[in-house]
N, C-alpha and C positions, 0 to 999 in steps of 0.2 A: 504494500500500500504506500502511496505517496503522501508525504506529510505536507499538506498545503495550509497556508494561513488564509483564513477568510477575511476579506476586506469588504467593508461596506462601501456603497456607492457614494455616500455623502459623509461629511464630518458630523460630529455630535451636535454642533450648533445648528447645522442645516436641518437636522431632524427636529430639534426644538422649535425652530422657526416654522417648519412645516406643520407641526401639530398646533402651534399657536394660530397660524393662518386658518387651519381647518376649524378651530374653535371659534374664531371671529366670523367665519362664513356661516357656521351653524347658528351663532347668536343673531346674525343678520336675518336668517330665515325665520328664526323664532320671533323676531320683531315684526316680520311681515304677516304672521299668522293672526287669526281672529277676525273680528269685524263682521261676522255673519249675523244673520237675523233669525230669530226664533220662528217667525212667520215668513214663508217664502213670498207672500204677496205684498210684504211691506219692505220698502227700500231702506237700508241703513246707511246713513252718511258717514259712519265711522270707517268705512272702507277707503275713503279718500282723505284720511287725516295725515298730518305731517310725518308721523312715525312710519306709516306704510308706504308713502309716496316718495319721501325724500331721505329719511334717516336710514331705513333698512337697506335699500339698494346701495347707499353710500358705504355702509358697514360691510356689505357683501363684496363690493368692489375693492375696499381696503384689504379685506381678507384675501382676495385673489391676488392683490399686489404683494402681500406678505408671502404667499405661497410661491409666486413666481420668483420673488427675490431669494427665497430659500433654495430654490432649484439652481439659480444662476450664481449664487455666492460661492466663490472658490475659497478653499482653505488657504491659510497663510503659509508661505514657503518658509521652510526652516533653515 
């Protein structure tokens, strides 16, 4: 058997940033949820509030930015 050393694709910091980005994206989708109406014949204005229209998509985009940064960040040369 050949003794091989397993190397990860990314550095430890990259994985931490990746997990943080995924958590931010998840939080953004949680912010988007809700706003439904108990009665389907009644329109609920809460679906168009600031949190669902502006804040949540911005949080999701920031999360995607963090994930992309974590993928492209190179480890420091020693």
